[in-house]
C-alpha positions, 0 to 999 in steps of 0.5 A: 230551350230559352237562352234565359234558362241556359243563362241562369243554369251557367250562373248557378253552376248547374251543368247536367239538367234543367226542369222547366215549365212547371215540369213540361220539359227536361233538358240535358245541359251537356247534349243540349237536348230534350230528354222528357216533354209533356207538351200541350196539344194544339187543339186543346190550346186553341179550344181554350184561347176560343173560350177566353176570347169569347169571355174576354179573359186575359191569357198567355201561351208559353212555348219553349221559345216565347210568351205569346200574348196579345197585350202587355197586361198582369203577368206579361207587364211584370216580365216587360218591366223586369226585362228592362232591368236584365241583359239581353240573355237573361230577358224573358221573350215576349211575343205580342200577337194581334190574333193568337189563335191564327198564330198558333193554329198556323205555326208548324210544330210549335211546342207549347209549355202552358197557358196562363189565365188572369183576371182581377175580377174573382167572379169573372175568373171563377166563372171561366175556371168552371168552363175550362174545367169541361176540357179533357186532358188538362190540368188547371192549377187550383189558385186560391189567391191573388198574385201580388207584384210591385212594378217600378214607375220612376221612384214608385212601386205600383202594386199589381194584383190579379187572379191567375191559374196555370193550364198544363197537359194533364198529370204534368207537374214538377214532381212527375218530371223529377220522377222520370229523372230520378228513375233515369239516374237510379236515384231513390225518392228518399235522396230528393230535396225539394224547395218550394213556395207556391201552389205549382211546388205542392207535388214535389214538396209533398212526394220528395224524401224531404219537402222544404217550404219557404217562409211566408209562403202558400205552401207554409200557410197550409203547413205543407213540407216536412220542414220550414225555412226563411223566405226569399228575401231572407236567403231561405234557399241557401238556409236549406241547402246549408242546413239540410244538403251540405 
């Protein structure tokens, strides 16, 4: 379990369960153990790496402990710049590896949450997605827009834009993890409130008893959700909690 997740849970006063990796694992914060997992098969990951290498596509592998990458670019470049602003216990652990294929292949009992694929050329990106869809027993997140982030360089903000997708084990998302947890705890679906702003939140916002979509988000643009609140910069989560939970 990443230390950064434990630190964040402590910061917000969460002391029971944490759903991580887009629903790949549920962590019992009191017992300090994983109670649910949907890890990717190593052979599937190696196959995806091989396709990416053959087509010169940028990729990362997310495990329970680290983000594995060949170079800092796109999302990992953003993580690295954000790490410089954070205390050690809140940083994303980035492991730069010269040969990720060999690293993964030789790593015994590696627990892989997901992979990300990134490129700034739409034609190349769509082409690799088409090839990856031929691999069985994986889910590829349908992303229709570019990811846009600003990286601080001195006094300037440098915009970084790229297409990306996330790959996980088949039928793995935040809602499947929530469903496991509410069944375990005897909670009704109608009692669940889910707050989201991105494509990987879609299932839980649609399935929860009350689905809350953040303002200026992909979900709001698609009219997905029962209610809509302000965006993150305008304390939308606090608005949702105060209006619909407390």
